[in-house]
C-alpha positions as CSV (number, residue, x, y, z in Angstrom):
1,M,-22.8,-147.8,14.5
2,T,-24.5,-150.9,12.6
3,P,-24.6,-153.9,15.3
4,Y,-23.0,-157.0,13.8
5,R,-24.9,-160.0,12.9
6,T,-25.7,-162.7,15.2
7,L,-23.1,-165.4,15.3
8,R,-24.6,-169.0,15.3
9,I,-22.7,-171.4,17.6
10,A,-22.5,-175.0,16.9
11,L,-21.5,-177.5,20.3
12,L,-20.6,-180.9,19.4
13,G,-21.0,-183.1,22.8
14,A,-22.3,-182.4,25.7
15,G,-20.6,-184.3,28.4
16,S,-19.0,-182.8,31.6
17,V,-17.4,-179.9,29.6
18,G,-19.9,-179.4,26.9
19,A,-22.7,-179.3,29.4
20,Q,-21.0,-176.5,31.4
21,V,-20.3,-174.6,28.1
22,A,-23.6,-174.7,26.9
23,S,-25.2,-173.5,30.5
24,L,-22.9,-170.6,30.8
25,L,-23.1,-169.7,27.2
26,L,-27.1,-169.4,27.8
27,K,-26.8,-167.7,31.0
28,H,-24.0,-165.2,30.5
29,G,-25.0,-164.4,26.5
30,D,-25.4,-160.9,27.0
31,E,-22.0,-160.4,28.6
32,L,-20.3,-162.3,26.3
33,A,-21.8,-160.7,23.8
34,A,-20.4,-157.4,24.9
35,R,-17.1,-158.6,24.8
36,A,-17.2,-160.0,21.7
37,G,-19.0,-157.4,19.6
38,A,-21.8,-159.4,18.6
39,R,-24.6,-161.7,19.8
40,L,-23.8,-165.0,20.2
41,T,-26.6,-167.6,19.9
42,L,-26.2,-171.4,20.7
43,A,-27.7,-172.5,17.3
44,G,-27.9,-176.4,18.8
45,I,-26.1,-179.0,20.6
46,A,-25.2,-182.7,18.6
47,V,-25.1,-185.6,20.7
48,R,-25.4,-189.3,20.4
49,D,-28.5,-189.6,22.6
50,V,-30.5,-186.5,23.1
51,D,-32.6,-187.9,26.1
52,A,-29.2,-189.0,28.1
53,V,-28.8,-187.5,31.7
54,R,-26.3,-184.0,31.6
55,S,-24.6,-182.4,34.3
56,A,-26.8,-179.3,33.4
57,D,-30.4,-178.4,32.9
58,L,-30.5,-177.4,29.1
59,P,-33.2,-176.7,26.9
60,R,-34.4,-180.2,25.0
61,E,-34.9,-178.2,21.6
62,L,-31.5,-177.6,21.3
63,F,-30.3,-181.1,21.2
64,T,-29.7,-182.7,17.9
65,T,-28.3,-186.3,16.4
66,D,-27.6,-184.4,13.0
67,A,-24.3,-183.0,13.4
68,R,-23.7,-182.3,9.8
69,E,-26.4,-180.1,9.1
70,L,-25.8,-178.0,12.7
71,I,-22.2,-177.7,11.6
72,L,-23.1,-176.4,8.0
73,G,-25.4,-174.0,9.9
74,S,-22.9,-172.2,12.1
75,D,-20.3,-169.5,12.2
76,I,-18.2,-171.1,15.1
77,V,-18.1,-174.8,16.0
78,I,-17.0,-176.1,19.4
79,E,-16.0,-179.7,19.4
80,L,-16.1,-181.4,23.0
81,M,-16.8,-184.8,21.7
82,G,-13.3,-186.4,22.2
83,G,-11.6,-189.1,20.4
84,I,-10.4,-189.4,16.9
85,E,-13.6,-190.0,14.9
86,P,-16.1,-188.5,14.1
87,A,-14.4,-185.4,15.8
88,R,-11.8,-185.2,12.8
89,E,-14.1,-185.5,10.3
90,Y,-16.8,-182.7,11.8
91,I,-13.6,-180.4,12.4
92,L,-12.6,-181.0,8.8
93,L,-16.1,-180.2,7.5
94,A,-16.1,-177.0,9.6
95,L,-13.0,-175.6,8.6
96,G,-13.9,-176.6,4.9
97,S,-17.3,-174.5,5.4
98,G,-15.0,-171.4,6.6
99,A,-16.2,-171.8,10.3
100,D,-13.6,-171.1,13.1
101,V,-13.4,-174.2,15.5
102,I,-12.8,-174.6,18.8
103,T,-11.8,-177.8,20.6
104,G,-10.4,-179.4,23.6
105,N,-9.4,-182.4,21.8
106,K,-5.9,-183.2,23.0
107,A,-5.4,-186.6,21.5
108,L,-6.9,-185.2,18.3
109,L,-4.3,-182.2,17.9
110,A,-1.5,-184.3,18.8
111,K,-2.3,-187.1,15.9
112,H,-3.9,-184.9,13.2
113,G,-3.0,-181.4,14.2
114,D,-1.0,-181.1,11.1
115,E,-4.0,-181.7,8.8
116,L,-6.0,-179.8,10.7
117,F,-4.1,-176.5,10.9
118,E,-3.2,-176.9,7.1
119,L,-6.8,-176.7,6.1
120,A,-7.3,-174.0,8.7
121,E,-4.7,-172.0,6.7
122,Q,-6.3,-172.8,3.2
123,V,-9.5,-171.4,4.2
124,G,-8.5,-168.5,6.4
125,A,-10.2,-170.1,9.1
126,Q,-8.8,-170.1,12.8
127,L,-8.1,-173.2,14.9
128,Y,-8.5,-172.4,18.8
129,Y,-7.2,-175.3,21.7
130,E,-6.7,-173.5,24.9
131,A,-8.4,-176.2,26.6
132,A,-6.4,-179.1,25.1
133,V,-3.6,-178.6,27.8
134,G,-4.0,-177.3,31.3
135,G,-8.0,-177.4,31.6
136,A,-8.5,-173.5,32.9
137,I,-4.9,-172.7,32.8
138,P,-4.1,-170.1,30.0
139,I,-1.1,-171.6,28.5
140,I,-1.8,-171.9,24.7
141,R,-2.5,-168.3,24.2
142,P,0.9,-167.1,26.0
143,L,3.1,-169.6,24.0
144,R,1.6,-168.8,20.8
145,D,1.3,-165.2,21.2
146,S,2.8,-163.4,24.3
147,L,6.1,-165.3,24.0
148,A,6.2,-165.6,20.3
149,G,9.3,-163.1,19.8
150,D,10.8,-164.9,22.7
151,R,13.1,-168.1,22.6
152,V,11.7,-170.5,24.9
153,Q,14.6,-172.9,26.3
154,R,12.3,-175.3,28.5
155,I,9.2,-176.6,29.8
156,L,8.4,-178.5,32.8
157,G,4.8,-179.4,33.1
158,I,2.5,-181.1,35.6
159,V,0.0,-181.7,33.2
160,N,-2.3,-184.7,34.1
161,G,-4.6,-184.2,37.3
162,T,-4.9,-187.8,38.1
163,T,-1.2,-188.7,38.2
164,N,-0.4,-185.8,40.2
165,F,-3.2,-186.6,43.0
166,V,-2.1,-190.0,43.1
167,L,1.6,-189.1,43.4
168,D,0.5,-186.5,46.1
169,L,-1.5,-188.9,48.2
170,M,1.4,-191.1,48.2
171,D,3.8,-188.4,49.4
172,S,1.5,-187.1,51.9
173,A,-0.2,-190.0,53.5
174,G,2.3,-192.7,52.8
175,E,-0.4,-194.9,50.6
176,S,0.7,-197.3,48.3
177,F,0.1,-196.8,44.4
178,D,-2.7,-199.1,44.3
179,S,-4.6,-197.4,47.1
180,A,-4.0,-194.1,46.0
181,L,-5.3,-195.1,42.7
182,A,-8.2,-196.3,44.4
183,T,-8.9,-193.3,46.1
184,A,-8.4,-191.1,43.1
185,T,-11.2,-193.4,41.3
186,A,-13.6,-193.1,44.1
187,L,-13.5,-189.6,44.1
188,G,-13.8,-189.4,40.1
189,Y,-10.3,-188.2,39.7
190,A,-9.5,-191.1,37.5
191,E,-11.7,-193.2,35.0
192,A,-12.5,-197.0,35.4
193,D,-9.9,-197.5,32.8
194,P,-7.0,-195.0,34.2
195,S,-4.1,-196.5,31.6
196,G,-4.2,-193.5,29.6
197,D,-3.0,-191.2,32.7
198,V,-1.2,-193.6,34.8
199,D,0.6,-194.8,31.7
200,G,1.7,-191.1,30.6
201,H,-0.4,-191.0,27.1
202,D,-2.6,-188.0,28.0
203,A,0.5,-186.3,29.5
204,A,2.4,-187.3,26.2
205,Q,-0.3,-185.7,23.8
206,K,0.0,-182.4,25.9
207,A,3.7,-182.6,25.7
208,A,3.4,-183.1,21.7
209,I,1.2,-179.8,21.7
210,L,3.5,-177.8,23.9
211,A,6.7,-178.5,22.3
212,G,5.3,-177.6,19.0
213,L,4.0,-174.4,20.2
214,A,7.3,-173.7,22.3
215,F,9.7,-174.3,19.5
216,H,7.7,-173.4,16.4
217,T,8.2,-177.2,15.1
218,R,6.3,-180.3,14.4
219,V,6.6,-182.5,17.2
220,P,4.8,-186.0,16.3
221,V,3.3,-187.7,19.6
222,E,4.9,-190.8,18.5
223,A,8.3,-188.7,19.1
224,V,7.5,-187.9,22.5
225,H,9.5,-190.4,24.9
226,R,6.8,-191.6,27.5
227,E,7.2,-193.4,30.5
228,G,4.2,-193.8,33.3
229,I,3.9,-193.9,37.2
230,S,2.5,-197.4,37.5
231,G,6.2,-198.8,38.9
232,V,6.3,-196.1,41.6
233,T,6.1,-197.6,45.0
234,A,5.7,-196.2,48.5
235,E,9.3,-197.2,49.2
236,D,10.2,-194.9,45.9
237,V,8.1,-191.9,47.5
238,E,9.6,-192.2,50.9
239,G,13.1,-192.4,49.8
240,A,12.6,-189.3,47.9
241,R,11.1,-187.6,50.8
242,K,14.2,-188.3,52.9
243,A,16.5,-187.0,50.2
244,G,14.6,-184.0,49.6
245,Y,12.5,-184.7,46.7
246,V,8.9,-185.2,45.3
247,I,8.3,-187.6,42.6
248,K,6.1,-186.1,39.9
249,L,4.8,-186.9,36.3
250,L,6.4,-184.3,34.3
251,A,6.1,-183.5,30.6
252,I,9.4,-181.9,29.7
253,C,10.0,-179.9,26.6
254,E,13.3,-178.8,25.9
255,R,15.5,-177.2,23.4
256,L,19.0,-179.1,23.3
257,T,22.3,-179.4,21.2
258,D,22.7,-182.7,19.7
259,P,25.8,-184.1,21.3
260,E,27.0,-186.1,17.9
261,T,26.1,-183.3,15.2
262,G,26.3,-180.0,17.3
263,L,22.9,-179.0,15.9
264,E,20.3,-177.6,17.5
265,G,17.1,-179.7,18.1
266,V,14.3,-180.2,20.7
267,S,13.1,-183.2,22.9
268,A,9.8,-183.8,24.3
269,R,9.4,-186.7,26.9
270,V,7.3,-187.9,30.2
271,Y,8.4,-189.5,32.7
272,P,8.1,-189.7,36.9
273,A,10.9,-187.6,38.0
274,L,12.4,-186.3,41.3
275,V,12.0,-182.9,41.8
276,P,13.6,-180.6,44.7
277,R,11.2,-179.9,47.2
278,D,12.1,-176.2,47.0
279,H,11.0,-175.9,43.5
280,P,7.7,-174.4,42.5
281,L,6.3,-177.5,41.1
282,A,7.0,-179.5,44.3
283,A,4.0,-177.6,45.8
284,V,1.3,-178.5,43.1
285,R,-0.9,-180.3,45.0
286,G,-4.1,-182.8,44.5
287,A,-5.6,-182.8,41.0
288,N,-4.0,-179.2,40.0
289,N,-2.0,-178.6,37.1
290,A,1.2,-176.5,36.6
291,V,3.6,-175.7,33.7
292,F,6.9,-174.1,34.5
293,L,8.4,-172.4,31.7
294,E,12.2,-170.9,31.2
295,A,12.5,-168.3,28.5
296,E,15.9,-166.5,27.2
297,A,14.3,-163.1,27.7
298,A,11.1,-163.4,29.9
299,G,13.3,-165.8,32.5
300,S,11.0,-168.3,34.4
301,L,7.3,-168.3,34.4
302,M,4.7,-170.4,36.1
303,F,1.3,-171.1,35.1
304,Y,-0.8,-172.7,37.8
305,G,-4.5,-174.0,38.6
306,A,-7.1,-176.3,37.8
307,G,-6.1,-179.0,34.8
308,A,-9.6,-180.4,34.6
309,G,-13.3,-180.3,35.7
310,G,-16.2,-179.5,33.6
311,I,-16.8,-175.7,34.7
312,Q,-13.1,-174.9,34.7
313,T,-12.1,-176.5,31.5
314,A,-15.2,-174.3,30.0
315,S,-13.8,-171.1,31.2
316,A,-11.2,-171.6,28.7
317,V,-13.3,-172.8,25.8
318,L,-15.2,-169.8,26.4
319,G,-12.5,-167.5,26.1
320,D,-11.6,-169.0,23.0
321,L,-15.3,-168.5,21.9
322,V,-14.9,-164.8,22.5
323,S,-11.7,-164.4,20.8
324,A,-13.1,-166.2,17.7
325,A,-16.1,-163.9,17.9
326,R,-14.1,-160.9,17.6
327,R,-12.2,-162.3,15.0
328,H,-15.5,-162.6,12.8
329,V,-16.5,-158.7,13.9
330,V,-13.2,-157.3,13.1
331,G,-12.5,-159.3,9.9
332,G,-9.5,-160.7,8.3
333,P,-8.0,-164.6,8.0
334,G,-6.9,-166.6,10.8
335,V,-3.7,-166.6,12.2
336,A,-1.6,-169.8,11.4
337,E,0.2,-171.9,13.5
338,S,3.9,-171.1,13.5
339,T,5.9,-174.1,12.4
340,A,9.0,-172.3,10.8
341,G,11.6,-173.7,13.1
342,E,11.5,-177.2,11.8
343,L,13.8,-178.8,14.3
344,P,14.4,-182.2,14.5
345,V,13.1,-184.2,17.6
346,L,16.3,-185.8,19.4
347,D,16.1,-189.4,20.5
348,I,16.0,-189.6,24.6
349,G,19.3,-190.7,24.5
350,K,20.8,-187.7,23.6
351,V,19.2,-186.0,26.6
352,A,21.5,-185.2,29.3
353,T,20.2,-186.0,33.1
354,R,21.2,-187.0,36.5
355,Y,20.0,-190.2,37.9
356,R,19.2,-191.4,41.7
357,I,19.3,-195.4,41.4
358,R,18.4,-197.7,44.2
359,L,20.3,-201.0,44.0
360,A,20.1,-204.2,46.3
361,V,23.5,-205.6,46.8
362,L,25.3,-208.4,48.2
363,D,26.7,-207.3,51.6
364,R,30.5,-208.4,51.1
365,P,34.0,-206.6,50.6
366,G,34.6,-205.2,47.0
367,V,31.0,-204.7,46.0
368,L,31.1,-200.8,46.2
369,A,34.4,-201.1,44.2
370,E,32.8,-203.2,41.4
371,V,29.7,-200.8,41.1
372,A,31.9,-197.5,41.2
373,G,33.9,-199.5,38.3
374,V,30.7,-200.1,36.1
375,F,29.9,-196.3,36.1
376,S,33.4,-195.7,35.1
377,E,33.1,-197.8,32.4
378,H,30.4,-196.0,30.7
379,G,31.6,-192.6,31.3
380,V,29.2,-192.0,34.2
381,S,30.4,-190.0,37.1
382,V,29.2,-190.5,40.6
383,E,27.9,-187.9,42.7
384,A,27.1,-189.4,45.9
385,V,26.3,-193.0,47.5
386,E,24.6,-193.8,50.4
387,Q,24.5,-197.2,51.7
388,S,22.4,-199.2,54.4
389,V,22.3,-202.9,55.5
390,S,19.3,-204.6,54.9
391,A,17.7,-208.1,55.5
392,G,17.4,-209.9,52.1
393,A,15.8,-213.0,50.8
394,T,19.3,-214.6,49.5
395,A,21.8,-216.9,51.7
396,E,24.0,-213.8,51.9
397,A,23.2,-210.5,53.6
398,T,22.3,-207.9,51.2
399,A,22.8,-203.8,51.6
400,T,21.1,-201.2,49.8
401,L,23.1,-198.6,47.8
402,V,21.6,-195.4,46.6
403,V,23.4,-193.8,43.7
404,G,23.3,-190.3,42.6
405,T,25.1,-189.4,39.3
406,H,26.4,-186.2,37.7
407,L,25.0,-185.2,34.7
408,A,25.4,-187.4,31.4
409,T,23.6,-188.5,28.6
410,E,20.6,-190.8,29.1
411,A,22.3,-193.4,26.6
412,A,25.3,-193.5,29.0
413,L,23.2,-193.9,32.0
414,A,20.8,-196.4,30.2
415,A,23.8,-198.2,29.4
416,T,24.9,-198.1,33.0
417,V,21.6,-199.6,34.5
418,A,21.7,-202.4,32.2
419,A,25.2,-203.2,32.8
420,L,24.6,-203.2,36.7
421,E,21.6,-205.7,36.2
422,E,24.6,-207.9,34.8
423,Q,26.7,-207.9,37.7
424,S,26.6,-211.0,40.1
425,S,27.1,-208.6,43.1
426,V,23.8,-206.6,42.0
427,V,20.9,-208.4,43.4
428,A,18.2,-206.0,41.9
429,V,18.1,-202.5,40.4
430,Q,15.0,-201.5,42.4
431,S,14.5,-198.2,41.2
432,V,15.9,-195.7,38.7
433,F,14.7,-191.7,38.7
434,R,15.7,-188.9,36.9
435,I,16.2,-185.7,38.6
436,E,14.6,-182.7,36.8
437,G,14.5,-179.2,38.5
438,E,17.7,-178.4,39.6
């Protein structure tokens, strides 16, 4: 049998992930070639500065600042630059030239995925992106391929390692948010500007990608409801612990029925939520990620592992590389993304959930009845109330009420909280958390 020709690989970016991809490709080239059915040669690495310090010792002659020339001379292009531009321009150039593309760029896929996938389909190329969500965790291919014949109902994901590390430290060590974030920064889990993580932007981008795959529909990142964790306090975490919960920042993708029209739609949202301590996601510690999936036929599945890290994420990239190389050897056009569902993305107000609300109220007769009346007026049923007397800064003594609700629409629950804030007997709405995973 005639050996297949050598495939030229272009690498764009040599940061923590890119440098590890290059190092492993050079180190295990023969083994990867045997799995792929073709020799793989690293044609070059496009970078802004060829003299910058790298996390791996790589041959200097591989580096170039001419990304366009490198792309046009390659069969497979690996984009690990990050950001929107020039990554978008380079991927469009690569696809337009007929090259397959591998990327871990979640921000780009969430914002411009439609454009990239459409071009790939037009030219018969393939866009791979296992590294875009969950680092080393294999979740993209199971959703796209293994579960393509099933009906995914719901995804609960811990998909940001920084926020999970912070919340886990607050839970396990009793630290404040600021202290836990400082520790995460010192250990390299958080960036100097952590807003992309703690404000939920990173998780929202991943939620958009997961929802699109799970429900075979386009979910723009702008349609993902997003809340971060900067408002979570040590008191919130301790209260959750006493009630049998742990606080996790969740990316939630769910197939729903619109309560107004009766038609099917999808929800994609990110927020800190209370997760029962006996739920598998509650045991996800440190900077690890996990995706808990519920499907009609397959039932409950969980994918767990390192959600970030140079060498861990490089594993996902190299898996895509072997798949791309095999496609070249076997032949045939790329597999298009499935968006046949075209389900509407429902507003957060139409989601049904449960709240746990902590209130500071005046400690006087009739207050509990007033609070209960507000819930009743908005059609929200109260499941449980916990009351404790607390010292207050007001002239009158105050008490703490923790109210747990039954299932209700987000719109009704949000209206209830807004009405509580207007009550003269309510000193403050101290915290509001949704309960997920029950």
